[in-house]
C-alpha positions as CSV (number, residue, x, y, z in Angstrom):
1,M,-38.7,-52.8,-21.1
2,A,-35.4,-53.2,-22.4
3,S,-34.4,-50.9,-19.8
4,W,-31.7,-53.5,-19.9
5,E,-30.6,-56.3,-22.1
6,R,-32.3,-59.5,-21.0
7,S,-30.5,-62.8,-21.0
8,H,-32.2,-66.1,-21.4
9,F,-29.6,-68.1,-19.6
10,P,-30.6,-69.9,-16.4
11,P,-29.8,-70.2,-13.6
12,T,-29.2,-66.4,-13.6
13,P,-31.7,-65.6,-16.3
14,H,-31.7,-61.8,-16.3
15,V,-28.1,-61.1,-15.6
16,G,-26.7,-58.3,-17.7
17,R,-30.0,-56.4,-18.3
18,R,-29.6,-52.7,-18.5
19,S,-31.8,-50.7,-16.2
20,L,-33.4,-47.3,-15.8
21,P,-33.7,-45.6,-12.4
22,G,-35.8,-47.4,-9.9
23,V,-35.5,-50.8,-11.5
24,A,-33.6,-53.4,-9.6
25,V,-31.0,-55.4,-11.5
26,R,-29.5,-58.6,-10.4
27,T,-25.8,-58.8,-10.7
28,E,-25.1,-62.5,-10.5
29,R,-22.5,-63.6,-13.0
30,R,-23.1,-66.6,-15.1
31,T,-20.4,-68.9,-16.4
32,T,-19.8,-68.8,-20.1
33,R,-20.2,-72.6,-20.4
34,I,-23.9,-72.2,-20.0
35,R,-24.5,-70.9,-23.5
36,P,-24.1,-74.1,-25.6
37,I,-26.2,-76.0,-23.0
38,I,-28.9,-73.4,-23.3
39,R,-28.9,-73.8,-27.1
40,L,-29.7,-77.4,-26.5
41,V,-32.3,-76.7,-23.8
42,T,-34.0,-74.1,-26.0
43,A,-34.2,-76.6,-28.9
44,L,-35.6,-79.3,-26.6
45,A,-38.1,-76.9,-25.1
46,A,-39.3,-75.9,-28.6
47,L,-39.5,-79.5,-29.7
48,I,-41.4,-80.6,-26.5
49,G,-43.8,-77.6,-27.0
50,A,-44.3,-78.6,-30.6
51,V,-45.2,-82.2,-29.6
52,V,-47.7,-80.9,-27.0
53,L,-49.2,-78.3,-29.4
54,G,-48.9,-80.2,-32.6
55,A,-46.5,-78.1,-34.6
56,L,-43.5,-75.8,-34.6
57,S,-45.2,-72.6,-35.7
58,P,-48.2,-70.5,-34.9
59,V,-50.0,-72.0,-37.9
60,S,-50.6,-75.2,-35.9
61,A,-52.8,-73.4,-33.3
62,Q,-55.4,-72.7,-36.1
63,A,-56.9,-76.2,-35.8
64,G,-60.0,-76.2,-33.7
65,T,-60.2,-72.4,-33.3
66,K,-62.3,-69.8,-34.9
67,A,-60.7,-66.7,-36.2
68,P,-62.4,-63.3,-35.8
69,S,-65.2,-62.8,-38.2
70,A,-65.0,-60.9,-41.4
71,A,-67.8,-58.6,-40.1
72,A,-65.7,-57.8,-37.0
73,A,-62.7,-56.9,-39.2
74,A,-64.9,-54.8,-41.5
75,A,-66.3,-52.9,-38.5
76,A,-62.7,-51.9,-37.4
77,T,-62.1,-48.2,-37.1
78,G,-58.7,-46.4,-36.9
79,L,-55.6,-48.4,-36.7
80,H,-56.5,-52.1,-37.1
81,I,-55.4,-55.5,-38.3
82,S,-56.2,-56.7,-41.8
83,N,-54.9,-60.0,-43.3
84,G,-52.2,-60.2,-40.7
85,R,-51.0,-56.6,-41.1
86,L,-51.3,-53.4,-39.2
87,V,-53.2,-50.9,-41.3
88,E,-54.8,-47.5,-40.9
89,G,-58.5,-46.7,-41.0
90,N,-58.2,-46.2,-44.8
91,G,-56.7,-49.6,-45.3
92,N,-53.1,-48.4,-46.0
93,D,-50.3,-50.4,-44.4
94,F,-48.7,-48.6,-41.4
95,V,-45.1,-49.8,-40.7
96,M,-43.8,-48.4,-37.4
97,R,-40.4,-46.9,-37.4
98,G,-39.6,-45.4,-34.0
99,V,-38.1,-45.6,-30.6
100,N,-39.0,-46.1,-27.0
101,H,-39.2,-43.1,-24.6
102,A,-39.0,-43.7,-20.8
103,Y,-41.6,-41.0,-19.9
104,T,-42.6,-42.4,-16.5
105,W,-39.0,-41.8,-15.0
106,Y,-38.3,-38.6,-17.0
107,T,-41.6,-36.7,-17.0
108,G,-39.6,-33.4,-17.2
109,Q,-38.1,-34.3,-20.6
110,T,-40.8,-32.5,-22.5
111,Q,-38.8,-32.0,-25.6
112,S,-38.1,-35.7,-26.3
113,L,-41.1,-36.4,-28.5
114,A,-40.4,-33.4,-30.7
115,D,-36.7,-34.5,-31.0
116,I,-37.7,-38.1,-31.9
117,K,-40.0,-36.8,-34.6
118,A,-37.4,-34.4,-35.9
119,L,-35.0,-37.3,-36.5
120,G,-37.6,-38.9,-38.8
121,A,-39.6,-41.3,-36.6
122,N,-43.3,-42.0,-37.4
123,S,-44.1,-43.6,-34.1
124,V,-43.0,-43.7,-30.4
125,R,-43.6,-46.2,-27.6
126,I,-44.1,-44.3,-24.3
127,V,-43.4,-45.9,-20.9
128,L,-46.3,-45.3,-18.4
129,S,-46.9,-46.6,-14.9
130,D,-50.2,-48.0,-13.5
131,G,-49.0,-47.1,-10.0
132,H,-48.2,-50.7,-8.9
133,R,-44.5,-50.1,-8.9
134,W,-43.8,-46.5,-9.9
135,T,-45.8,-43.2,-9.7
136,K,-49.1,-43.6,-11.6
137,T,-49.3,-41.8,-14.9
138,S,-52.4,-39.7,-14.5
139,P,-55.2,-39.3,-17.1
140,A,-54.2,-35.7,-17.6
141,E,-50.6,-36.8,-18.4
142,V,-51.8,-39.5,-20.8
143,A,-54.1,-37.0,-22.6
144,S,-51.2,-34.5,-22.9
145,L,-48.9,-37.2,-24.3
146,I,-51.5,-38.2,-26.9
147,S,-52.0,-34.5,-27.8
148,Q,-48.3,-34.1,-28.3
149,C,-48.1,-37.2,-30.5
150,K,-50.9,-35.9,-32.7
151,S,-49.4,-32.4,-33.0
152,L,-46.1,-34.0,-33.9
153,R,-47.7,-36.4,-36.4
154,L,-46.6,-39.5,-34.5
155,I,-48.5,-42.7,-33.9
156,C,-48.4,-43.3,-30.1
157,V,-47.9,-46.7,-28.5
158,L,-48.7,-46.5,-24.8
159,E,-47.5,-49.2,-22.5
160,V,-47.7,-50.1,-18.8
161,H,-44.3,-51.0,-17.5
162,D,-45.1,-52.3,-14.0
163,T,-45.8,-55.8,-15.3
164,T,-42.2,-56.3,-16.3
165,G,-41.0,-59.8,-15.4
166,Y,-44.1,-60.9,-13.5
167,G,-43.7,-64.4,-12.0
168,E,-40.0,-63.9,-11.5
169,D,-39.7,-60.4,-10.3
170,S,-41.7,-60.1,-7.1
171,A,-42.1,-56.3,-7.5
172,A,-44.0,-56.7,-10.8
173,G,-47.7,-56.2,-11.2
174,T,-50.2,-58.3,-13.1
175,L,-51.8,-57.9,-16.5
176,D,-55.2,-57.8,-14.8
177,E,-54.1,-54.8,-12.8
178,A,-52.7,-53.2,-16.0
179,A,-56.1,-53.8,-17.7
180,D,-57.9,-52.1,-14.8
181,Y,-55.6,-49.1,-15.3
182,W,-56.4,-48.9,-19.0
183,I,-60.1,-48.9,-18.1
184,T,-59.6,-45.9,-15.9
185,L,-58.3,-44.1,-19.0
186,K,-61.2,-45.0,-21.2
187,D,-62.5,-41.5,-21.4
188,V,-59.0,-40.2,-22.5
189,L,-58.5,-43.0,-25.0
190,A,-62.0,-43.1,-26.6
191,G,-61.9,-41.7,-30.1
192,Q,-58.1,-42.0,-30.4
193,E,-58.1,-45.2,-32.4
194,N,-56.5,-43.6,-35.4
195,Y,-53.5,-42.4,-33.3
196,V,-53.0,-44.7,-30.3
197,I,-52.1,-48.4,-29.8
198,I,-52.5,-49.9,-26.3
199,N,-49.6,-52.1,-25.2
200,I,-51.3,-53.8,-22.2
201,G,-48.2,-54.6,-20.2
202,N,-44.5,-54.6,-20.8
203,E,-42.8,-58.1,-20.8
204,P,-45.5,-59.4,-18.5
205,W,-43.8,-62.7,-17.6
206,G,-40.3,-63.6,-16.7
207,N,-38.5,-67.0,-17.1
208,T,-40.4,-68.7,-14.3
209,D,-43.1,-71.0,-15.8
210,P,-43.6,-68.8,-18.9
211,A,-46.4,-71.1,-20.1
212,G,-48.4,-69.2,-17.5
213,W,-48.4,-66.2,-19.9
214,T,-51.1,-67.4,-22.2
215,A,-54.3,-67.4,-20.0
216,P,-53.7,-64.0,-18.3
217,T,-52.9,-62.4,-21.7
218,I,-56.2,-63.7,-23.2
219,A,-58.1,-62.5,-20.0
220,A,-56.6,-59.0,-20.2
221,V,-57.4,-58.6,-23.8
222,Q,-61.0,-59.8,-23.3
223,K,-61.4,-57.5,-20.3
224,L,-60.5,-54.5,-22.4
225,R,-62.9,-55.6,-25.2
226,A,-65.7,-56.2,-22.7
227,A,-65.1,-52.6,-21.5
228,G,-65.7,-51.4,-25.0
229,F,-62.1,-50.7,-26.3
230,Q,-61.8,-50.9,-30.1
231,H,-58.2,-49.9,-30.3
232,T,-55.5,-52.1,-31.7
233,I,-54.0,-53.9,-28.6
234,M,-50.4,-55.0,-28.4
235,V,-49.2,-57.9,-26.3
236,D,-45.6,-58.6,-25.3
237,A,-44.0,-62.0,-25.1
238,P,-42.9,-63.9,-21.9
239,N,-39.2,-64.7,-21.1
240,W,-38.7,-60.9,-20.4
241,G,-40.1,-60.2,-23.9
242,Q,-37.8,-62.5,-25.8
243,D,-39.8,-65.7,-25.9
244,W,-36.8,-67.9,-26.0
245,Q,-38.9,-70.9,-24.9
246,G,-41.4,-70.3,-27.8
247,V,-44.5,-69.9,-25.6
248,M,-45.9,-66.9,-27.5
249,R,-44.9,-68.4,-30.8
250,A,-46.8,-71.6,-30.1
251,N,-49.9,-69.9,-28.6
252,A,-50.2,-66.8,-30.7
253,Q,-53.0,-68.1,-32.8
254,S,-55.2,-69.0,-29.8
255,V,-54.5,-65.6,-28.2
256,Y,-55.3,-63.9,-31.4
257,N,-58.6,-65.8,-31.9
258,A,-59.7,-64.9,-28.4
259,D,-59.9,-61.2,-29.5
260,T,-63.3,-60.8,-31.1
261,T,-62.2,-57.7,-33.0
262,G,-59.1,-59.3,-34.5
263,N,-57.2,-56.0,-33.7
264,L,-54.3,-57.6,-31.9
265,I,-50.6,-57.4,-32.7
266,F,-47.8,-59.3,-31.0
267,S,-44.6,-57.7,-29.9
268,I,-41.2,-59.5,-29.7
269,H,-38.3,-57.9,-27.9
270,M,-35.0,-58.8,-29.4
271,Y,-31.7,-58.6,-27.4
272,S,-29.0,-61.1,-26.8
273,V,-31.2,-64.1,-27.4
274,F,-31.4,-63.0,-31.0
275,D,-27.7,-63.0,-31.9
276,T,-27.9,-64.9,-35.2
277,A,-29.6,-64.1,-38.5
278,Q,-31.3,-67.5,-38.6
279,E,-33.0,-67.0,-35.2
280,I,-34.4,-63.6,-36.2
281,T,-35.5,-64.6,-39.6
282,D,-37.2,-67.9,-38.4
283,Y,-39.1,-66.2,-35.6
284,L,-40.5,-63.3,-37.7
285,N,-41.3,-65.5,-40.6
286,A,-43.3,-67.9,-38.4
287,F,-45.7,-65.1,-37.7
288,V,-45.8,-63.7,-41.2
289,T,-46.4,-67.1,-42.7
290,A,-49.3,-67.7,-40.3
291,K,-50.7,-64.2,-41.1
292,L,-50.3,-63.2,-37.4
293,P,-49.4,-59.5,-36.9
294,I,-46.0,-58.9,-35.2
295,L,-43.5,-56.1,-34.8
296,I,-40.2,-55.8,-33.0
297,G,-41.4,-53.7,-30.0
298,E,-37.9,-53.3,-28.5
299,F,-34.5,-54.2,-29.6
300,G,-30.8,-53.4,-28.8
301,G,-27.6,-53.7,-30.8
302,P,-24.6,-53.1,-28.6
303,A,-22.9,-56.3,-27.5
304,D,-22.0,-57.4,-24.0
305,Q,-20.7,-60.6,-22.4
306,Y,-24.1,-62.2,-22.8
307,G,-24.1,-62.0,-26.6
308,D,-24.1,-59.7,-29.6
309,P,-27.7,-58.9,-30.9
310,D,-27.8,-59.0,-34.7
311,E,-29.5,-55.6,-35.2
312,D,-28.5,-55.5,-38.8
313,T,-30.7,-58.6,-39.6
314,M,-33.4,-57.3,-37.3
315,M,-33.7,-54.1,-39.3
316,A,-33.2,-55.7,-42.6
317,D,-35.8,-58.3,-42.0
318,A,-38.3,-55.8,-40.6
319,Q,-37.8,-53.8,-43.9
320,S,-38.1,-56.7,-46.2
321,L,-41.1,-58.1,-44.4
322,K,-42.6,-54.7,-43.9
323,L,-42.8,-55.1,-40.1
324,G,-42.5,-52.3,-37.5
325,Y,-39.6,-51.8,-35.1
326,L,-39.2,-49.6,-32.0
327,A,-35.6,-49.3,-30.8
328,W,-34.7,-49.1,-27.1
329,S,-34.4,-46.3,-26.0
330,W,-34.2,-42.5,-26.4
331,S,-32.1,-41.7,-23.3
332,G,-31.8,-42.1,-19.6
333,N,-30.6,-45.7,-19.3
334,T,-28.6,-46.5,-16.2
335,D,-26.1,-48.2,-18.5
336,P,-25.9,-45.5,-21.3
337,I,-24.8,-48.0,-23.9
338,L,-28.4,-48.3,-25.0
339,D,-29.0,-44.5,-25.0
340,L,-29.8,-43.4,-28.6
341,A,-29.3,-39.7,-27.6
342,I,-26.7,-38.7,-25.0
343,N,-28.3,-36.7,-22.2
344,F,-31.6,-36.4,-24.1
345,D,-29.8,-34.2,-26.7
346,R,-30.8,-35.0,-30.3
347,N,-27.6,-33.3,-31.5
348,Q,-25.6,-35.8,-29.6
349,L,-26.6,-39.2,-30.9
350,S,-24.6,-42.1,-29.7
351,A,-23.2,-44.7,-32.1
352,W,-26.3,-46.7,-31.4
353,G,-28.5,-43.7,-32.1
354,Q,-26.7,-43.0,-35.4
355,R,-27.3,-46.6,-36.4
356,I,-31.0,-46.5,-35.6
357,F,-31.8,-43.1,-37.1
358,N,-29.2,-42.7,-39.9
359,G,-27.9,-46.2,-40.7
360,V,-28.9,-48.7,-43.4
361,N,-32.6,-49.6,-43.0
362,G,-32.8,-47.0,-40.3
363,I,-35.5,-44.6,-39.4
364,A,-34.5,-41.7,-41.7
365,Q,-34.2,-44.1,-44.6
366,T,-37.4,-46.1,-44.2
367,A,-40.0,-44.3,-42.1
368,K,-43.2,-43.1,-43.7
369,E,-45.6,-40.8,-41.9
370,A,-49.1,-42.1,-41.2
371,T,-51.6,-41.2,-43.8
372,V,-54.0,-40.0,-41.1
373,Y,-51.6,-37.0,-40.9
374,G,-51.3,-36.6,-44.6
375,G,-48.2,-38.7,-45.1
376,G,-47.8,-41.1,-48.0
377,S,-50.4,-39.4,-50.1
378,T,-50.9,-41.5,-53.3
379,G,-51.5,-38.3,-55.3
380,D,-47.9,-37.2,-55.1
381,T,-45.8,-38.6,-58.0
382,Q,-43.3,-35.8,-58.3
383,A,-39.7,-36.6,-57.2
384,P,-37.6,-34.1,-55.3
385,T,-34.9,-32.1,-57.2
386,T,-31.4,-33.4,-57.1
387,P,-29.4,-32.6,-54.0
388,G,-26.2,-30.6,-54.3
389,T,-22.8,-32.3,-54.7
390,P,-21.7,-33.5,-51.2
391,A,-18.6,-32.1,-49.6
392,A,-16.5,-34.0,-47.1
393,S,-15.3,-32.7,-43.7
394,A,-14.0,-34.0,-40.4
395,V,-12.3,-36.9,-42.2
396,T,-10.6,-39.4,-39.8
397,A,-9.2,-42.8,-40.2
398,T,-12.6,-44.4,-39.8
399,S,-15.2,-41.8,-40.5
400,A,-16.2,-38.7,-42.5
401,T,-19.0,-36.1,-42.4
402,L,-20.8,-35.3,-45.6
403,G,-22.8,-32.1,-46.3
404,W,-24.8,-31.0,-49.3
405,T,-27.2,-28.3,-50.6
406,A,-30.8,-29.2,-49.9
407,A,-33.1,-30.6,-52.5
408,T,-36.7,-29.2,-53.0
409,D,-40.0,-30.9,-53.5
410,N,-43.6,-29.8,-54.4
411,V,-44.8,-31.3,-51.0
412,G,-41.6,-31.6,-48.9
413,V,-38.3,-33.5,-48.7
414,T,-38.4,-35.9,-45.8
415,G,-34.9,-37.3,-45.9
416,Y,-31.7,-38.2,-47.8
417,D,-30.0,-41.5,-48.6
418,V,-26.2,-41.6,-48.8
419,V,-24.7,-44.3,-51.0
420,R,-21.2,-45.5,-51.6
421,V,-20.5,-45.7,-55.3
422,D,-18.1,-48.3,-56.8
423,G,-18.3,-48.3,-60.5
424,T,-21.9,-49.2,-61.4
425,T,-22.6,-50.6,-57.9
426,E,-24.2,-48.7,-55.1
427,T,-24.2,-49.6,-51.5
428,A,-26.2,-47.9,-48.8
429,A,-23.9,-46.0,-46.5
430,G,-26.3,-44.0,-44.3
431,A,-29.4,-41.8,-44.2
432,S,-30.3,-38.4,-42.7
433,A,-33.3,-36.2,-42.1
434,T,-31.0,-33.2,-42.6
435,T,-28.4,-32.1,-45.1
436,T,-25.5,-33.7,-43.2
437,A,-24.6,-37.3,-42.5
438,A,-21.8,-38.9,-40.4
439,I,-20.4,-41.9,-42.2
440,T,-18.6,-44.3,-39.9
441,G,-17.0,-47.8,-40.0
442,L,-14.6,-46.8,-42.7
443,T,-11.2,-48.4,-43.2
444,P,-8.0,-46.3,-42.6
445,N,-6.1,-45.0,-45.6
446,T,-8.8,-46.0,-48.1
447,A,-10.5,-44.2,-51.0
448,Y,-14.3,-44.0,-51.1
449,T,-16.8,-42.4,-53.4
450,F,-20.2,-41.2,-52.1
451,A,-23.4,-39.6,-53.5
452,V,-26.8,-38.6,-52.2
453,Y,-30.5,-39.1,-53.1
454,A,-33.4,-37.0,-51.7
455,R,-36.8,-38.6,-51.0
456,D,-40.3,-37.3,-50.0
457,A,-43.1,-38.7,-47.9
458,A,-44.7,-40.5,-50.8
459,G,-41.6,-42.4,-51.5
460,N,-40.5,-40.5,-54.6
461,R,-36.7,-40.4,-55.0
462,S,-34.6,-37.8,-56.8
463,S,-31.9,-38.5,-59.3
464,R,-28.5,-39.1,-57.8
465,S,-26.3,-36.2,-56.9
466,A,-22.8,-35.8,-58.3
467,T,-20.2,-37.8,-56.4
468,V,-17.5,-36.8,-53.9
469,S,-14.3,-38.8,-53.3
470,V,-12.9,-39.2,-49.8
471,T,-9.7,-40.8,-48.7
472,T,-9.6,-41.7,-45.0
473,A,-6.6,-40.8,-42.9
474,K,-3.9,-43.2,-41.9
475,A,-4.4,-44.8,-38.6
476,P,-2.4,-42.6,-36.2
477,A,0.5,-43.8,-34.1
478,V,-0.6,-44.1,-30.5
479,G,0.5,-44.5,-26.9
480,C,-1.2,-47.5,-25.3
481,S,-1.2,-50.2,-22.7
482,V,-3.1,-53.5,-22.8
483,A,-4.3,-55.7,-19.9
484,Y,-5.3,-59.2,-20.9
485,R,-6.8,-61.7,-18.4
486,V,-8.6,-65.0,-18.4
487,T,-11.8,-64.6,-16.3
488,G,-13.0,-68.2,-16.5
489,S,-12.1,-71.5,-18.1
490,W,-13.4,-75.0,-18.6
491,P,-12.2,-78.0,-20.7
492,G,-11.7,-76.8,-24.2
493,G,-12.7,-73.2,-23.7
494,F,-12.3,-70.0,-21.7
495,Q,-13.5,-66.4,-21.3
496,G,-11.1,-63.5,-21.7
497,D,-11.1,-59.8,-21.0
498,I,-9.0,-57.2,-22.7
499,T,-8.7,-53.5,-21.5
500,I,-7.0,-51.1,-23.9
501,R,-5.8,-47.9,-22.3
502,N,-4.9,-44.7,-24.2
503,T,-1.7,-43.4,-22.6
504,G,-1.5,-40.4,-24.9
505,A,-2.8,-36.8,-24.6
506,T,-5.3,-37.0,-27.4
507,A,-8.3,-39.3,-28.1
508,I,-7.8,-42.3,-30.4
509,S,-10.6,-42.3,-33.0
510,G,-10.6,-45.7,-34.8
511,W,-8.1,-48.4,-33.9
512,T,-6.9,-51.9,-34.7
513,L,-5.6,-54.1,-32.0
514,G,-3.1,-56.9,-32.9
515,F,-1.8,-59.9,-31.0
516,S,-1.0,-63.6,-31.3
517,F,-1.8,-66.7,-29.4
518,A,1.0,-69.2,-28.6
519,D,-1.0,-72.3,-27.9
520,G,-3.4,-72.5,-30.8
521,Q,-6.3,-70.7,-29.1
522,T,-9.1,-69.2,-31.2
523,V,-11.6,-66.4,-30.6
524,A,-15.1,-67.8,-31.0
525,N,-17.2,-64.8,-30.1
526,M,-16.3,-61.2,-29.0
527,W,-18.3,-58.3,-27.6
528,G,-17.3,-54.7,-27.8
529,A,-15.3,-55.4,-30.9
530,T,-15.0,-57.8,-33.9
531,A,-12.1,-60.2,-34.1
532,A,-10.6,-61.7,-37.3
533,Q,-8.0,-64.5,-36.9
534,T,-5.5,-66.0,-39.4
535,G,-3.6,-68.8,-37.8
536,T,-2.3,-67.6,-34.5
537,T,-2.6,-63.9,-35.4
538,V,-5.7,-62.0,-34.2
539,S,-6.8,-58.5,-35.5
540,V,-9.5,-56.7,-33.5
541,A,-11.6,-53.8,-34.9
542,P,-13.8,-51.8,-32.6
543,A,-17.6,-51.7,-32.4
544,P,-19.1,-48.2,-33.1
545,Y,-19.5,-47.6,-29.4
546,T,-15.8,-48.5,-28.5
547,S,-14.2,-46.8,-31.5
548,V,-13.1,-43.8,-29.6
549,I,-10.7,-44.2,-26.6
550,P,-10.4,-40.8,-24.8
551,A,-7.1,-39.4,-23.7
552,A,-6.1,-41.2,-20.5
553,G,-9.2,-43.4,-21.0
554,S,-9.9,-47.0,-21.8
555,V,-12.2,-49.4,-23.4
556,S,-12.9,-53.0,-22.4
557,L,-13.6,-56.0,-24.6
558,G,-14.6,-59.5,-23.8
559,F,-14.6,-62.8,-25.7
560,I,-15.1,-66.5,-25.6
561,G,-12.2,-68.6,-26.8
562,T,-11.3,-72.2,-27.4
563,S,-8.1,-73.8,-26.1
564,G,-6.3,-77.0,-25.5
565,S,-4.5,-78.0,-22.3
566,A,-2.3,-74.9,-22.5
567,N,-3.7,-71.4,-22.5
568,S,-0.8,-68.9,-22.1
569,V,-1.4,-65.2,-22.2
570,P,-0.3,-63.2,-25.3
571,T,3.0,-61.4,-24.6
572,A,2.8,-58.5,-27.1
573,F,0.1,-56.2,-28.4
574,T,0.0,-53.5,-31.0
575,L,-2.6,-50.7,-31.5
576,N,-2.6,-49.1,-35.0
577,G,0.8,-50.7,-35.5
578,S,2.3,-49.1,-32.4
579,A,3.6,-51.4,-29.6
580,C,1.7,-51.2,-26.4
581,T,3.0,-51.8,-22.9
582,L,1.5,-54.6,-20.8
583,G,-0.7,-54.2,-17.7
C-alpha cells in the first residue's frame, strides 16, 4: 500500500513510510547525504540492467517473445486490454480516476464507497486480506463490496495487501498465496469482468533482491489464468511498488507476454522516489511507447524529509497520456497527512483531499463514469446550461470559497470547473462535483477574477459563467516564535529543521516566514513548505497542509541546505512581517 510513503534509500530503505493500524513501520533515520549517492546508484542499476537486458525501456524485451494472439484479444470480455490501453467490453477507453480505501482495517466504514463516488470518482481500489497477515476478507464480504461498487456505478479494483514488501518484510505473504486466495473467490468473481479488476498482491517485493519479482509475478498470473479467470489482472512493481531499480520497467514485456489473454495492466506506486517531473514523465512514457498498459495505482503528494512527490506532474501526465490514477488513501492512515478525508468524513476533506478531488486535473474535473453504467454515452451532444454567477465568501489572505447557482442538463450535470480569468487567458483554479469550491494557494492582498463552467458525463461543457472579482485579505499580524536547528551536517551541506509556533489566541491561516543566512548558506530542498531565496534572504510559503497554524499550535518544516565551513544559525525571523521570538 501506500499506507505509508516508501523511501528508496538504503540502508534504511523504508524509513518514513506512513502506516495503517497493524502495519509495522521501521523508524530508523537515514542521513541526508545518502540521496545524491542513491541518484548515482539508481542510474548505475538502470544502466547495468539495460546492458543485461539489452535496452533501457520495456520495448527491448519484445525481442524473442511472442505477444498474446489477436484471437485471444478478440475473445476478451468485460474490461480488457487493447493496443496497450484499458478498455471496456464495448471497446471504449476506461481511464480510472479514483482513490484507495483501506477496507480490511476499517470494515465498519460502510459509507466510504458512497462518499468516494459522491465526490466524483469512477473507480476505487479496495484493500483486502488473504488471511496471511490480517483477518481474511470472506467471500461474502467480497461479494458485498462488488455489489456496492456496482450499485454506486464504480469500477472496483480488489487487491490483497498481505504481500506488501515480501522478501524484506518477514511478515509478508507470497504472490502464490495471494493467487490461491483469489481462486477461493472464483465463484464470487465469475461474471464480474465488466466491473472488477484483480490486483493480485500489493507491492509484492521490497528492496531485497527485487529482481526476484519477475518469476513469481508470471507464475501467479498464469496460475489464475489456468484456474479460468478472464478478468483484467493488475500487477504491482517491486521496491515497495516504486520500481526505483527498474525491474518492472525492464521485464514488463516478458511478464505481459506470459499472460495468454493479454489482459494485464501494470501498476506503479509513486511517492518520494518520483520527486521530479522528468522521472515521472520518463517512466510513464516508457510503457506508453511500448504499448504496455500502466496506471498509477497509488500516489501521494505531501512532502516529508525523504522528498517531495511531484503530484502535479503525476496528475498532469496521467491526464495527457490518458492513464488512470488512484490516490492513497481515503482515510484512516496512522499518519493522517495522507488522509484524503478527515475521520472518514467527506465534508472534511484535507488539503490533500481537496487537491485530489477538486484540484487541477483532479477527479471532479477529469473522471468519466464507465459506459457499462451508462456514462460517456456518445449520443449526448447537448451541453449543460450556463452556471450562475459565482459569489465569493470566506475570503482570507490565501483562500476563498465560491458558490453559484446550479446548471441543468438533459442527462445530468456531473461537475463544475473553476477558472481564473486574466484578460483573454484562463487558468484552471479548481473543480467541484457540487455548486461550491474552495480555492486555495492565493497570494495575500491580491485581486483575482474567477468564472465557472458546467460539464456532463459525455464531456459536453457549458458556456462560461459571468465572472466574480475577489481581493484576498492582507496577511494578518501575528504572535509567533521560531525554533531553528541543524539536525545533521557533512562537508558542503546540512539538514535543518524549523518549528513555527503560533503564540496568539487565533489560528493563522496563510503565512510567509522570512529570515536571512549570514554565511552564504542556501536552501536546496524543503518539505512542508516552499522556499524562495534571493541572495541571503529566504522567504518561505506553506504547503497546503501546513498553511494553518492553530492557536497555541505549531507546524514543522525541514530542509536540505548547502554551506561552507561556517554555518551559523539565523538570528531573526518574521511571520507575515511580524517579528517572532526565538526558541
